[in-house]
C-alpha positions in Angstrom: 165.9 144.1 -6.8 163.4 146.6 -7.5 160.2 148.3 -6.3 158.9 148.3 -9.6 156.5 145.3 -9.3 155.2 146.6 -5.7 154.3 150.3 -7.7 152.5 148.2 -10.3 150.4 145.9 -8.0 149.6 149.2 -5.8 148.2 150.8 -8.8 146.5 147.9 -10.0 144.7 147.5 -6.3 143.2 151.2 -7.0 141.8 150.4 -10.2 145.0 151.9 -12.3 146.1 149.4 -14.7 149.0 149.3 -17.4 148.0 150.8 -20.9 146.0 148.0 -22.5 148.3 148.2 -25.7 149.3 144.9 -26.4 152.9 145.6 -25.0 155.1 143.7 -22.3 156.9 145.7 -19.4 160.1 143.7 -18.3 161.3 144.7 -14.9 163.6 143.3 -12.2 162.6 140.9 -9.3 161.5 142.3 -6.5 164.0 140.1 -4.3 165.7 136.7 -4.7 162.7 134.7 -4.2 159.9 136.0 -6.2 160.0 135.6 -10.2 157.1 135.7 -12.4 154.7 137.1 -14.8 151.4 139.2 -14.7 148.8 139.2 -17.5 146.6 142.5 -17.3 144.1 143.4 -19.8 146.2 143.5 -22.8 149.4 144.2 -21.2 151.9 142.0 -19.5 154.6 142.3 -17.0 157.6 139.8 -16.5 159.6 140.3 -13.4 162.5 137.7 -13.6 166.3 138.0 -13.9 166.1 137.9 -17.8 167.1 140.2 -20.4 164.4 142.0 -21.8 165.2 141.7 -25.4 165.4 137.8 -24.7 161.9 138.2 -23.3 160.6 140.1 -26.5 162.1 137.8 -28.9 160.7 134.8 -26.9 157.0 136.3 -26.8 157.2 137.5 -30.3 158.1 133.5 -31.4 155.3 132.4 -29.4 152.6 130.9 -31.3 148.6 131.9 -30.9 147.3 135.2 -29.7 149.8 137.8 -29.3 147.7 139.3 -26.4 148.0 136.0 -24.7 151.5 135.0 -25.2 152.9 135.6 -21.9 150.7 133.0 -20.6 151.5 130.6 -23.6 152.9 127.2 -22.1 155.7 127.6 -24.9 156.6 131.0 -23.5 156.6 129.9 -19.9 158.6 126.9 -20.4 161.1 128.8 -22.3 161.0 131.4 -19.5 161.6 128.8 -16.6 164.8 127.3 -18.9 166.1 130.5 -19.0 165.8 131.1 -15.2 166.3 127.8 -14.0 163.0 127.9 -12.1 159.8 125.8 -12.1 155.9 126.7 -11.8 153.0 125.1 -10.1 150.1 127.0 -12.1 148.6 129.8 -13.4 146.4 131.8 -10.9 143.8 134.4 -11.0 145.1 137.2 -8.8 142.3 139.0 -6.8 142.7 142.1 -4.5 140.1 143.1 -1.8 140.1 146.2 0.7 140.9 145.9 4.3 137.6 146.1 6.4 137.8 148.0 10.1 137.2 145.9 13.2 137.4 142.0 14.7 136.7 139.3 11.7 133.1 137.8 12.3 133.9 134.4 12.9 136.1 133.1 15.9 139.5 132.1 15.3 142.4 130.5 17.0 146.0 131.5 15.8 148.5 128.8 15.5 151.8 129.8 16.5 153.7 126.3 15.8 156.3 126.8 12.8 156.2 122.9 12.7 152.6 123.0 11.7 151.9 121.6 8.1 150.3 124.5 7.0 152.7 126.9 8.4 155.8 124.9 7.1 154.3 125.2 3.6 153.5 129.0 3.9 156.8 129.7 5.0 158.3 128.4 1.6 156.8 131.5 -0.2 155.8 134.1 2.6 157.2 136.2 5.0 155.8 137.4 8.0 153.3 134.4 8.1 150.1 134.1 10.8 147.8 131.3 10.7 144.2 131.2 12.3 142.1 127.9 12.8 138.5 127.8 12.9 136.3 124.8 13.3 136.6 123.1 9.9 139.1 125.6 8.4 142.2 127.5 8.4 143.4 131.0 7.2 147.0 132.0 6.3 148.1 135.5 6.1 151.7 136.5 5.1 153.9 138.8 2.7 154.3 137.3 -0.8 155.3 138.9 -4.1 157.0 142.3 -3.6 155.8 142.2 0.0 152.1 142.3 -0.6 149.8 140.8 2.0 148.4 137.3 0.6 145.5 135.2 2.0 145.1 131.6 1.7 142.2 129.7 3.1 141.5 125.9 3.7 137.9 124.4 4.5 137.5 120.7 5.5 135.5 118.8 3.1 133.1 117.9 5.8 132.0 121.4 6.6 132.0 122.6 2.8 128.8 124.4 1.5 128.0 126.2 5.0 129.6 129.8 4.1 133.1 129.0 6.1 135.3 129.6 3.0 133.6 133.1 2.5 133.8 133.8 6.2 137.5 132.9 6.2 138.3 135.1 3.3 136.3 138.1 4.6 138.2 137.5 7.8 141.4 138.0 6.0 140.0 141.5 5.2 139.9 142.3 8.9 143.0 140.6 9.9 145.4 142.2 7.4 147.9 144.6 8.5 147.9 146.9 5.3 145.2 148.5 3.3 144.5 145.6 1.0 145.0 142.0 0.8 145.9 139.6 -2.3 144.7 136.0 -2.9 145.6 133.6 -5.6 143.0 131.0 -7.2 143.5 128.5 -9.6 141.0 129.5 -12.3 139.7 125.9 -12.8 139.0 125.8 -8.9 135.6 127.3 -9.6 134.5 126.8 -5.8 137.6 128.8 -5.0 137.0 131.8 -7.4 133.5 131.9 -6.1 134.2 132.3 -2.6 136.8 135.0 -2.7 134.3 136.9 -5.4 131.7 136.5 -2.7 133.5 137.8 0.1 134.5 141.1 -2.2 137.6 140.1 -3.8 138.1 141.8 -7.2 140.1 140.0 -10.4 143.4 141.9 -11.5 145.3 139.5 -13.5 146.5 136.2 -13.9 149.8 135.4 -12.8 152.5 132.6 -13.1 155.0 132.6 -10.3 158.4 130.9 -11.0 159.7 129.0 -8.0 163.5 128.5 -7.2 165.0 125.3 -6.3 
């Protein structure tokens, strides 16, 4: 296990990114659960139990733009086969600074480990807390390398009323740490707009490899 991923993420949250030199940094997993790839501007970070020489050879053998090789489906498939893991999607990784005071909307905390949203969150995060609002849900938990991550859901019947933005903003008030992270599928333009409207800054693309 390694804390290198945590250091890289903490620096990126401050606006300090790896050098845009086209290279790839290979580091150990921060823990048994978390493995994957981060793609910053012209620099990638692979955090997986894979030999660094194999990673670089696989990247070099990947067709297409070398600067985008770490997110190329061919490389990701090879990395999954190498590690015995699978993945769901490539996400846009965003971050926002914590805000003082209580959140600007009424929330009810859900303290039920059997609740479907809680049970799903516990597969990918530690220290999970879940709050409900009228028509929406906010999840906070510690994910990759211990970072605090937020996820939201908004019922279809109450969309376009600002609830998603309010929930994403609430996470900035509720997070115990100095920053809160969130992932959005790039094709989910609605989610991307919601989090950016709530002050979340794009940092990298991320592909998480899931065990089991």
